[in-house]
Structures are given as C-alpha cells and as structure tokens.
C-alpha positions in Angstrom: -23.3 -32.2 -71.2 -26.4 -31.6 -68.9 -28.6 -34.0 -66.8 -31.7 -34.4 -67.3 -33.8 -31.6 -66.7 -31.2 -29.9 -64.5 -32.0 -26.7 -65.7 -36.2 -27.5 -66.9 -36.9 -25.2 -69.1 -33.8 -24.1 -70.7 -32.4 -25.0 -74.3 -29.3 -25.6 -75.9 -27.8 -22.7 -75.8 -28.6 -21.7 -72.4 -32.1 -20.0 -72.9 -35.3 -20.2 -72.2 -37.2 -22.7 -75.0 -40.0 -21.2 -76.5 -42.4 -22.6 -74.9 -41.5 -21.7 -71.8 -40.9 -17.9 -73.7 -44.2 -18.5 -75.5 -46.2 -19.3 -71.5 -44.5 -16.5 -69.7 -45.7 -14.4 -73.1 -49.2 -15.2 -72.9 -50.0 -15.3 -69.1 -48.5 -11.6 -69.3 -51.1 -11.3 -72.3 -54.3 -12.2 -70.3 -53.1 -10.5 -66.5 -50.6 -7.4 -67.2 -50.5 -5.6 -64.7 -50.3 -1.6 -63.5 -49.9 0.8 -61.2 -51.7 0.6 -58.2 -52.6 3.9 -58.3 -54.7 2.8 -61.0 -56.1 -0.7 -59.1 -57.5 1.8 -56.3 -60.9 2.1 -55.7 -63.3 3.5 -53.4 -62.8 0.9 -50.8 -59.0 0.4 -50.6 -56.7 3.8 -50.5 -52.9 3.6 -52.5 -51.4 3.7 -49.5 -52.8 0.6 -48.6 -52.3 -1.4 -51.2 -48.9 -0.3 -51.3 -48.5 -1.5 -47.1 -50.1 -4.3 -47.9 -47.8 -5.1 -51.2 -45.0 -4.3 -49.2 -46.2 -6.6 -46.0 -46.4 -9.8 -49.0 -50.4 -10.4 -48.1 -51.4 -8.4 -52.5 -49.4 -10.4 -55.3 -47.1 -6.9 -55.7 -44.2 -6.0 -57.9 -41.6 -3.3 -57.5 -39.6 -1.3 -60.1 -36.4 -0.1 -59.6 -38.3 3.4 -59.8 -40.0 1.8 -57.0 -43.1 2.2 -58.9 -45.7 -1.4 -57.6 -47.7 -3.2 -60.4 -49.6 -5.7 -59.6 -53.1 -6.7 -61.2 -56.9 -6.1 -60.3 -58.1 -9.5 -59.8 -54.4 -9.4 -56.9 -56.5 -6.4 -55.3 -60.4 -8.6 -55.5 -58.1 -10.9 -54.0 -56.7 -9.0 -50.9 -59.8 -7.2 -50.8 -61.5 -10.8 -50.6 -59.1 -12.1 -47.9 -59.2 -8.4 -45.2 -61.9 -9.7 -42.2 -65.0 -7.4 -42.5 -65.3 -4.7 -39.7 -68.5 -2.9 -39.1 
C-alpha cells in the first residue's frame, strides 16, 4: 500500500491518472512543439536558435534523431530576453 502523495499523479495500477493525462494533452494541443527550422525568422538564424537551445537559454527539447523542438512562444520569450544591440 502506498502512502498518500508518495507517487502523486499515479493511478491504482501505477500509471498516470486520467487527470494527469488530460492535463498533458491539453498543454500539447494548446502549444504544439515544432522544429526549430520552422521557427526561424529574419531576427534569428537557425544556428543561433540551436546554440541557445544547447546552452539552455531557449526552452527546447532534442529528439533522439537530433532534431530540436520548441514553440513559437519560447522563441519569442528568448528574443525578448536578449539584450538589444545597436
């Protein structure tokens, strides 16, 4: 028998509860992750986005095949956090 809160978010069989699953799905539906190549614009190169992701400055994940995934919102937040040049 498990202590209350020992494995928060787990169901009777050890897997995630329905509420946990629905919460994760809702987040993924609202803001799908896309490849960094699709998020590049004139203000930021693909090389710069990859470097930011590697350094942990851009919220992104790397798939097992090496592709970086992020969201438009994460890229916008990163762009706003960078110091203005000029």
